N, C-alpha and C positions, 0 to 999 in steps of 0.2 A: 774889827777886831770882833771878836766873838763875846759877847754879852754873858751875863753869870747865867747858871743854871744848864744851857745850849752847850758851856764847855765841859760840859761833865759827859759829854755824848760825842763830842767832835775834839779831837788835838790840837786844836791852832788852826792856823792858816798856812801854814810853811812847813817843809819839809823839816827844818831843825824842830821846829816844837815837835812835830810829831815822834823824830826820833829820841828827842829828850823824854816823852812821856814811854818809848818801848823803854830805856834805860831804867827807869823808875821802875817799871814793868817786871823786868829780868831782875832787879834787883831782889824783887818776890816771890822768882821762880816762876813769873808767867813769861809765856814767849806771847810774839803780837804777829797780826795778819794784817799790814800795813795797805790803807786804799785810801788813795786819791780820790775825792769828790768828785763826780762829773758823771753824766748821762746823757743819753739821746741826742748826741750832736751830730748836726747835720751842715756843721762849717770844714772842710778837709783840714784846713789850718788848725784847728782847734783840737782834732782827735790825733795831730801829730806831736801838737805841742805836749800835750797829754803822755804821748807813748815816748815823748824824749825825756820827760819828768819819771817817768817810771824805771826807763834805763840810766838812770843817773842815780835813784832809789838803788835800784842795785848795788852799783858801787858804791856810793854811802852806805848799805846795810855789811857787804860783804867785807867794805875798809876798816868799818868798828868793830867788827865781828858780833853785832849782835843778835841774840835769837829773837829772828824775825824773817817773817815772807811778805811776797806780794798778793793782793788780788785786786783783780781789773774786771770790767763789765764789759761786755760785748757791745754796747749800744756808745759806752765812752772811745770805745775804740774802732767807732766807725760804721758797725753793723745796719745801721738806718742809711748808710751811703752806698752798702753794695757787700756782700758777703766776704767779696776779694777783697775790698781795704780791709775790714776787719780780720781775714786773717792774715794778709800781709803784716798789720802792724802788732798783732799775737806772735807771729812767728819771730819777729825783731826782737821783741822782750821778753821770751823765752830763750831762744838764742843768746841774748846777753847773759841771763839770768842762769843758766849752763854752765855758760865759761866760768862763772863765779858762785856757781854752787849754794844760786838763793831760788828757793822755790815760789812758785807762784800759783796762785788760785785764778779759776774762773770762775765768776759770780753769777748765778741764774737769772734772770730777768721774767719778764711776764713769759705766758706761755707759748709767745707766737714766737720765739726765739728758741725756742728749747733743743729742736731740731739742729738749727744752724750751732749752735753752743756746744752740744755733745758733739756732732761732728768736727769740728775743729779741735776738740779737746781731743778725741780721739786720736787726729791725724799727729799732734804733737808729742802726744804722750807715748804715743808708738816711736815715735821718731827717735826723741830721746832716750825713751827705756824709763820715762818715770819723770820727776823732778816740775809734773804738775799735778793738780788736784782740781775737780769739777764739781759744783755742787746742785744736787736734787731735790723736790721739793714733792714732802710728803702729800701735798691736799693736790696734784695731780692723778688721776686714774691711770696715764700711762708710766708711772714712775714705777712699778713693780718690774714691768718689762726694762725698763732703762736700768735699773740695779743689776738686774742680771745680764743685761747684755755687756756693763762695764766691767764686769769677775774677772776677767781676764786681760782689761787694759791696764798698761803699767801705771801706776800713779796714786791718786787717793781719791776720794769720794766724802763729801761734805755731805749727812741727813740733817734737812732742817721741814718744819712743817710747811713754808710757805706764806712770805708775807704781801703776795700779791693778791688782787682779786680775781679769778678766773670764772667765765660761766661754766654752770652746775652742768653742761653736757661734756667737757673735758675736766671737771677738777668737783672732790665731794667739797660741800660747803660746810655741812655740820661737823662743828668743831670735837664732839667724842668720835664721829666719823675718822675724822683727820687723825686723831690720836689711837685709835685704832690701828690706821696704816702706817705711822709713824713704829709704832711697835713691831708691824712686822715687815717692814722694811728694816729695819734694825737687826731682828732675827733673819731673814735673808743674809744679809752682810755679815754678819758673824758667822754665819756657817758656810758662806760661800769662800768671802774675803782673805785674804793672806796677808793680814793687815791691812792699813792703809785707811782705815773707818776714822772719819770725824763727825761726831756727834754733837750738832749745831744748836742745843738747845739750854733755854734757861730751867725748864719744865725739870723737877726735881725727881719724878715719877719718870721720865725718861732719860734721865742718866743713872737712877738705879734700876731701870732694866737695861741698860747699856753694863753696866757693870755687871750685873748676874750674869748677862753673855759671856761677856769677857769670862768670867770665873769659868762658867761650862765649857766653852768652846777656845778657852787660850788665845783669843784674836785680838792681836794690839789694837788699841784706837786713842782716840784724841779727843778732849773735851774743848771746844771752841765756845764763846760767849762775848756778846755786843761788851763795849766800852759803856761804863756807866750803869751796865746793868748786874746787879748780884755778885758785886766786886769782889764784898766779903767776903762770898761762896768761892769765888775763883781763887782765891790767897788760901783757904782751907785746903777745896780738893788738891792743889800742887802736894799735899804729903802724900799723896799714893798714887795721882792720875797727871797724865800731859796736859797742861791748861793754856790754853791759844787766845789771847784776847782780839776782838778785831779793832782797828784802829785806825778811824778814817780821821780826812785834816783835809783842808781846802778852804778858798773861798766860795764855793757852792757849799756849803753847810745848811743854809735853811730850811731846803726841804727834808732833808735827814735829817734833822731835828724835829720837826714837825711829825716825821714818822714815827719815831721814838716815844714822843710823849703823846700820841693818838692809841701807840700800845698799852697806854698808862693813862686812864681818862682821870683817875681822881689825882693826878700832877697836872692836867692840863690846864686849869685855871690859874697856877700858881704860877706853872711854868711862863703861858704868856703874858701875867702881869710884869714877871722878872725880865722878859726880854724888851717888852715895851718901855719898862722904864731904866735900862740899861744903856 
């Protein structure tokens, strides 16, 4: 059972609880990106089990007609076991999703996985003519070139600042520099892309910049935020924009929860006390 406070960021341990959360979001005009928590598997059976659960989620989402899609992690689908394992499991999920018209996002993990993730995305995106998206991180020095590379690939691109801690030789480590790069990436995307832009940020300044670029170029975009973070703003933004909430679930919630709390250090002591007393 997920204790109080942690359940602010995680939609339960089962698919049923996650989909009930999605229904509540949809009632408030927010769409959902559903993620089964799990990463860095070194056991083939664990990879197969999560891939099977994602394929079942495709049927559940399509059958219930929820406004929802999926998001998967490369290391959850076996990237640590080999690129061939990852590509095989990803293809199985994307094939099943394409048959039921369910969108699939591919999360980005640490910088060592970027090439494998982008290559796999481009392959499945071109095979299906879209229906998939990939995340890119503004703190990586390579991302400007990646955004331009992906401009003619069918599908969507989610722009985030970056939640990992890569070394300085491959990444910008100063927060102001990352903000500057995020703005530049938004400008490149809105100018070059024909829609398919997802602005993954809770930063009001970045959201306002995206809105101004939308007004300038007329390029369609969507806003993506995390469950439990600025949810009032998410509901308010639906008056004018398409808003998606990232909805994680599953029994591997603890490390995810600690990452969210660490991003808001003022809440750390209170959150940990709630978990320990739960």
